[in-house]
MARKOLLUM-508150 format. One record per residue (C-alpha): x, y, z. Coordinates in steps of 0.1 Angstrom, whole numbers, padded with zeros to 4 digits, always signed. Layout:
XYZ...
***
This chain:
+1147+0891+0946+1158+0894+0980+1145+0900+1016+1108+0899+1003+1079+0906+1025+1045+0896+1023+1024+0927+1028+0984+0921+1031+0963+0946+1026+0988+0960+1006+0969+0986+0988+0951+0996+1016+0962+1031+1035+0989+1017+1063+0995+0985+1041+1007+1009+1010+1029+1035+1031+1042+1006+1051+1053+0990+1013+1070+1023+1007+1092+1019+1040+1099+0986+1033+1113+0990+0997+1132+1024+1010+1146+0997+1041+1161+0969+1017+1131+0948+1015+1110+0938+0985+1071+0942+0993+1049+0915+0980+1015+0933+0984+0978+0909+0989+0949+0928+0983+0913+0923+0974+0905+0958+0970+0873+0956+0993+0884+0989+1010+0911+1000+0986+0913+1008+0951+0942+1003+0923+0948+1033+0920+0972+1026+0951+0994+1005+0932+0997+1034+0905+1009+1054+0933+1031+1031+0946+1045+1025+0915+1055+1060+0910+1071+1066+0943+1091+1032+0941+1101+1033+0905+1093+0995+0901+1061+0978+0896+1055+0959+0930+1047+0921+0933+1007+0917+0940+0984+0891+0939+0947+0902+0941+0932+0876+0969+0906+0878+0996+0928+0862+1027+0894+0853+1040+0892+0828+1012+0916+0801+1026+0917+0781+0989+0921+0815+0975+0950+0824+0999+0969+0793+0998+0967+0794+0959+0982+0830+0958+1010+0816+0988+1018+0793+0963+1025+0815+0933+1045+0835+0959+1066+0810+0970+1077+0798+0935+1091+0832+0927+1117+0830+0957+1119+0826+0993+1101+0850+1019+1110+0866+1051+1081+0874+1070+1043+0885+1070+1028+0922+1077+0991+0914+1082+0969+0946+1078+0938+0930+1058+0910+0935+1080+0878+0955+1081+0884+0986+1104+0855+1009+1110+0842+1009+1148+0807+1022+1139+0800+1000+1109+0811+0968+1132+0784+0975+1155+0758+0976+1129+0775+0947+1110+0791+0923+1137+0794+0890+1117+0809+0907+1085+0841+0916+1111+0841+0882+1127+0840+0864+1091+0867+0886+1078+0891+0900+1105+0891+0867+1126+0893+0843+1097+0917+0860+1074+0941+0855+1106+0936+0821+1110+0942+0814+1072+0972+0834+1073+0986+0815+1104+0979+0782+1085+0994+0794+1058+1028+0806+1078+1031+0772+1089+1027+0754+1057+1051+0774+1038+1077+0777+1070+1074+0814+1078+1083+0824+1111+1081+0862+1116+1049+0881+1115+1039+0915+1124+0999+0919+1133+0981+0953+1126+0964+0955+1162+0945+0985+1176+0944+1004+1211+0910+0993+1207+0918+0960+1223+0921+0984+1259+0885+0990+1257+0877+1019+1280+0912+1025+1302+0914+1030+1335+0947+1051+1334+0962+1069+1307+0984+1070+1287+0983+1034+1284+1010+1009+1282+1008+0975+1273+1007+0961+1307+0973+0978+1310+0943+0951+1314+0927+0938+1282+0892+0952+1291+0858+0945+1276+0858+0957+1238+0837+0987+1232+0831+0972+1197+0828+0943+1175+0861+0955+1156+0879+0959+1187+0869+0922+1201+0883+0909+1167+0918+0925+1178+0913+0909+1211+0909+0879+1195+0933+0879+1166+0960+0890+1194+0952+0859+1216+0948+0834+1186+0984+0845+1181+0996+0843+1215+0981+0804+1216+0999+0799+1182+1031+0812+1195+1029+0789+1225+1018+0760+1205+1052+0750+1198+1055+0761+1160+1083+0785+1162+1064+0817+1153+1079+0851+1164+1050+0878+1164+1049+0910+1172+1015+0930+1177+1012+0966+1172+0985+0985+1187+0982+1015+1167+0965+1048+1181+0950+1070+1156+0968+1069+1121+0963+1099+1098+0984+1120+1071+0997+1107+1038+1028+1105+1019+1047+1137+1013+1048+1131+0977+1006+1131+0979+1009+1100+0951+0992+1079+0982+0971+1085+1014+0936+1076+1031+0913+1065+1007+0881+1054+1019+0852+1040+0996+0819+1057+1002+0812+1074+1031+0843+1079+1056+0844+1065+1089+0873+1081+1103+0876+1115+1113+0906+1128+1092+0889+1115+1055+0860+1132+1061+0873+1166+1080+0894+1170+1042+0864+1164+1022+0842+1190+1044+0868+1214+1044+0873+1209+1002+0836+1212+1004+0829+1174+0990+0807+1166+1019+0781+1178+1044+0797+1198+1075+0816+1172+1097+0796+1159+1127+0814+1158+1161+0801+1131+1178+0793+1142+1210+0804+1172+1230+0796+1161+1266+0824+1133+1274+0844+1141+1306+0872+1157+1287+0883+1196+1287+0858+1205+1257+0837+1178+1262+0850+1157+1227+0868+1126+1227+0904+1123+1230+0926+1101+1205+0963+1097+1198+0971+1109+1162+1001+1093+1144+1014+1101+1111+1012+1071+1088+1047+1074+1078+1056+1071+1114+1036+1041+1117+1054+1026+1088+1086+1029+1101+1075+1011+1132+1065+0980+1115+1102+0979+1093+1115+0983+1132+1094+0952+1143+1105+0931+1115+1140+0940+1118+1135+0930+1156+1117+0899+1152+1148+0884+1131+1171+0881+1161+1145+0868+1187+1136+0835+1196+1097+0823+1193+1080+0852+1211+1046+0874+1209+1051+0907+1218+1024+0937+1219+1042+0972+1212+1020+1007+1213+1024+1027+1186+1014+1062+1191+1029+1101+1199+1021+1099+1234+1002+1130+1234+0967+1131+1233+0942+1158+1212+0904+1163+1214+0882+1162+1182+0880+1202+1183+0915+1201+1190+0924+1185+1157+0900+1211+1139+0917+1239+1149+0951+1222+1145+0939+1219+1105+0929+1253+1105+0964+1263+1117+0985+1243+1096+0964+1248+1065+0943+1283+1066+0912+1263+1057+0881+1266+1078+0865+1233+1087+0828+1231+1087+0815+1214+1114+0783+1207+1138+0781+1188+1170+0762+1156+1169+0752+1127+1193+0777+1103+1207+0786+1074+1183+0782+1039+1196+0816+1022+1203+0834+1056+1211+0857+1055+1242+0861+1089+1260+0900+1092+1259+0929+1068+1253+0963+1077+1244+0999+1061+1239+1028+1052+1264+1053+1040+1237+1079+1039+1258+1086+1000+1255+1086+1005+1213+1110+1034+1218+1135+1013+1244+1131+0975+1223+1122+0986+1185+1146+1020+1189+1115+1034+1175+1094+1065+1186+1071+1091+1164+1085+1123+1149+1064+1139+1128+1038+1167+1144+0996+1169+1145+1003+1196+1119+1025+1180+1097+1004+1151+1093+0970+1172+1092+0991+1193+1062+1001+1159+1043+0962+1148+1042+0953+1181+1031+0982+1181+1002+0967+1144+0997+0932+1155+0992+0939+1184+0971+0957+1160+0949+0928+1139+0945+0904+1169+0937+0929+1175+0905
***
């Protein structure tokens, strides 16, 4: 097998979609996951899309000895070109209630994975970061030169900390080449409806709760606050289709191959901000389905508004988002209907 790439969190939402894009671009994805926030059903969906059984290791990346054992097993089957690291807890609200859980998992898994990279002589590393590293930005759209302000949540701080760890490691003399991909808000699903966002238990992100509420599986969607200083009072985010995001990881991996040791951040977004109420309206236009919703109190850790200036990713990686908000919401709804069936 050629061009093998390790994908941690490979059964998760973004990891599984990136595995598809890797395979379609000539790579062989090697998936690592412990199913803490995913299910084996994602592997079934991947098998149907890919037409082959993807390599898989069930392992917790925060468990150093288990990770090294899995890496040893992977290395015994052939060479590995690089690592794409998704494995992390990612719910802003939950992180404010269980900060130690987030520090123990998100930071430890990154440190252990870098130790494993050094041990197995791997030098290409794509890191799943987040726009939360910017905190509450002074100006929007946000570019990569924006100051890294105080994180609004423990989740955001784990991403800041991991970025710093990567930058320090890249400057330490080890020939690491790292791309820090700062996502804005991934939504949507694979057009086949074989894989998509599948949160375990109560959804913490807007779109899976919205689709479940629209399907009658949840209480009405709570819009967390309508008194923010935005045109309609609700928070503004940059919603990007997960397949666009998946393409960016492949572009980053391909770019790293020809670089000297480096640690470069890239914003991944559409450059367009939409409020929560605008998303609800766009969903209703795209699907013809009403979204039951009510206004609630603000949620701790939420910033007022943030959306991307993704010019650097376009100029350096040759990547730009292509899919519309309505396309992403329709794909998310089709995925929800497939789950219902």
